[in-house]
C-alpha positions in Angstrom: 84.0 98.6 45.6 87.5 98.7 44.4 88.9 97.9 47.9 86.4 95.0 48.2 87.5 93.7 44.9 91.2 93.8 45.8 90.3 92.0 49.1 88.4 89.3 47.2 91.3 88.6 44.9 93.8 88.6 47.8 91.8 86.4 50.1 90.7 83.8 47.5 87.7 82.4 45.6 85.8 81.0 48.6 85.9 84.4 50.3 85.0 86.1 47.0 81.7 84.1 46.9 81.0 85.3 50.4 81.6 88.9 49.4 79.4 88.4 46.4 76.5 87.2 48.6 76.8 90.2 50.8 76.9 92.5 47.8 73.7 90.9 46.5 72.0 91.4 49.9 73.1 95.1 50.0 71.8 95.5 46.4 68.5 93.9 47.2 68.0 96.2 50.3 68.9 99.2 48.0 66.3 98.2 45.5 63.6 97.8 48.2 64.6 101.3 49.6 64.4 102.8 46.2 60.9 101.2 45.5 59.6 102.4 48.8 60.9 105.9 48.2 59.2 106.0 44.8 55.9 104.8 46.3 56.2 107.4 49.1 56.8 110.2 46.7 53.8 109.1 44.6 51.6 109.1 47.7 52.9 112.6 48.8 52.2 113.9 45.3 48.6 112.6 45.5 48.1 114.1 48.9 49.4 117.5 47.6 47.0 117.3 44.6 44.1 116.6 46.9 45.1 119.5 49.2 45.5 121.8 46.2 42.0 120.7 44.8 40.4 121.2 48.2 41.9 124.7 48.5 41.2 125.6 44.9 
């Protein structure tokens, strides 16, 4: 992040806007990945509960 910031300042404002757009895209992908992981964990937990109930 620090290196990208230095590059943005060195290259100029137009390039900084470009870097910001890429940063937003990466951030959005990260959020989707996090949400999918949380959902996956929830489903895995439910499956484990069902298996435990079936065994018990």
